[in-house]
N, C-alpha and C positions, 0 to 999 in steps of 0.2 A: 300106420305107425307114427308115433309121436317122438320126436328127437329134440333134445335141448342141446344147443351148441354154445359152449362157453369159450371165451378167449379174449385177451386184451385188445384194445383198439390198435389197429396196424398189424394184427397177427395174420390177417388174410381170411377171416371167417366168411366175409361176403363172397369172395372168389370161390371158396370151397362149397358154400351153400348153393351157389348157382350150379355147381357140378352135381350136387345131390338132387336138386330140383330137375335138372335136365335128364339125368340118368335114371332116377328112381321115381319121378313124378310126385315128390313131396313138395309142398308149397312153403316158401320161406315166409315166416311171419315175424314182422318187426312191430313192436308196440308203438314205437315212434311213428311209423308209417300209418298205423291204425288211428292214432290220435290226430295226426295231421289231416288224414282223409275225413275224419268226423268233423273237424273244425271247418274244413273247406266245403263240406256239404251244406253248411248253414243251418243245420237242424237245431232245435232248441238245446239238445244235449251238446252239440258242437259249439254253440254260442257260449254255453256255460263253461265248457272246457277251455275255450279261447280266453275267457276272462280269468280263469284260474291260472293258466299257464303264463299269461302276460303279467300277472301280478306276482309271479314267482312261486306260486303255491304248488303243492303236490297233488296230483290227481289221485283220488281215492282208489284203493286196490279193487273195490267192488266194481267200479266203472271200467277199469282196465280188463278185469276178468270177463265182464259182460261183453266188451268189444271183441275179446278173443273168442268167446263162445259163439258170437254171431258169425265171426269169420270162419271158424272151423266147421260150422254148419253149412257153409257154401259147398256146392257140388264139386268144385275143383279141388277141395281139400279131402275128398273121399279116400285117397291113398294115404294121406297123412300130412304132417306139418313139421317144419323145422323152426323151433323157437330161437330167435336171435336177440340177445339182450334182455331176456326175461326167463325166469324170475330173478329178481335182485335181492329178495329177502326170503327168509324161511317162511314167513307168513304168506307171501305170494306163492311160494312153492306148494304150500299146503292148500291154499285156495284153488290153485290150478289143478291139483290132484283131485280135489273134491268135485270141481266142475266137470272134469273128464270122467270121473267115476259115475256121475249122473248120466253120462252118455254111453256108458259101457266101455270107456276107453281108459288108457293110462299112459304115463311116460314109459316108453319102451327102452330108450337108450339115451345116455348122457355122454356127450363128447366134449373133451377139453382140449383146445388147441393151446399148448403150453409154450410160452416164450418168456424165459426168465431174464434175458438180456435186454434191459430197458434201452440201452444205447442202440441196439439193432432196431427196436421199434421206432425210436425217434428218427433214425435214418430213413426208415420206410415212409414215415409220416411226412417228413420234410420233402422227400422226393414226390410224394403224392400231392402235397400242397403246391409245389412248383408246377406240376403237370396239370392238376385239376382245379386248384384254387379253392378247395373246400374250406369254408370258414372255420369249421370245427377241427381243422388240421393245423391251425397255427400252433406254435410250440407251447404257449402258455395254456391254451385250452386243452391241448393234448395231454399235458402233464396232469391236469385236473381230472380228465376222463380216465387216465391210467390209474391214478390214485383211487378213484371211485371204484374202478373194476377190481383192483387188488383187495379193496376193503370188502365188497360184497361177495366176491368169489371165495374169500377166506371163511365165510360163514355158510354160503349156499352149497358149495361143492362138498364139504363134509356131510351136510344133511343128506344129499343124494347118495353118497357112498354108504351112509348108515342105513338107508332104506333097502339096499340090496339090488337096486336097479342096475342093469348092464351099464358099465362105465368104462370108457376107453380114453386114454390120453394120447394125443398126437404131438409129435415134435414139430412145432411151428417154425423152428429155425431152419428147417430143411428147405430145399428148393420147392417151388410150388408144385411141380410135377411129382415130386417124391411124396409130398403131403397128400396129393390127390390119390396116388396109388395106395398109400396106407389107409386112407379113408375108404376107398372102394373095397379093399380087402376086408375091413371091418364090416361094412354094410353087406357085401356079398355073403360073408359068413353068417351074418345075422339073418339075411334073407333066406338062406338055405335051412335055417332051423325052423322048428315048429312055430315059435313065436313070430319070426319074421313073416312066414307065409300067412299066419293067422291075421297079422296086422297089415297085410297088403303089400309087403315088400317082396315082390316076386322076382326081382332081378332087374336088369337093364330094360329101359323102354325101347 
C-alpha cells in the first residue's frame, strides 16, 4: 500500500507517520532523507547532488524519482510506503504514478492533515525549537516552509482529488491521541476493503 501524507510543518505528520509504520508496517519515506543519505554515501551521484544542493540548485525530478524507486524496491518496503513531503508538484505526482505503474503499484490513499490556524502551528514550532533546537524550526525559516507548503498543496491536492484516489482529511488541530484514533479508523477501514488487503494492509502488526 502506498500512502501520501500531506500537512504543513508543525502539524504532527512525523508523529503520526511513526504510528502508521509501527502499526501497519509501512515505511516512512522522506525525499530529504534519501538525498542526504546519497550525499553521505560519497557515490558519484551523491557528490553531484552535494554540489547541486550547496549551490542552491534544484535536484532534477528524474533523480528524485530514481532514488524513490530504489528505496521502494528494498525488502522492508514490501508492505508499502508513506510518502512524506513528496510530491510537491503535479509533474512529480505524475512521474511518481508512472514509476509505480511500471512496478504494478499505485497510490492507494492520500491523507491530508489539515491545520488552518497558522498561529497554532507557530506555537508548536516555537515549543519544538526550544525543546529540540532544530535549525529549521526558527521562526523565519518556519514561515518560509509554511508558505512553500501552502503553495504546493494548493496545486497538488486538487490533482489527487481529481484522480479519484481515496482521499481523507484529518483535523490536525485535535489532540495527538484523537488524530491517531481518526487515522487508525481510516486505515483499518481501508485494510478491511478489497483494495487494502490486495495492497498488503492487513491490519495491525
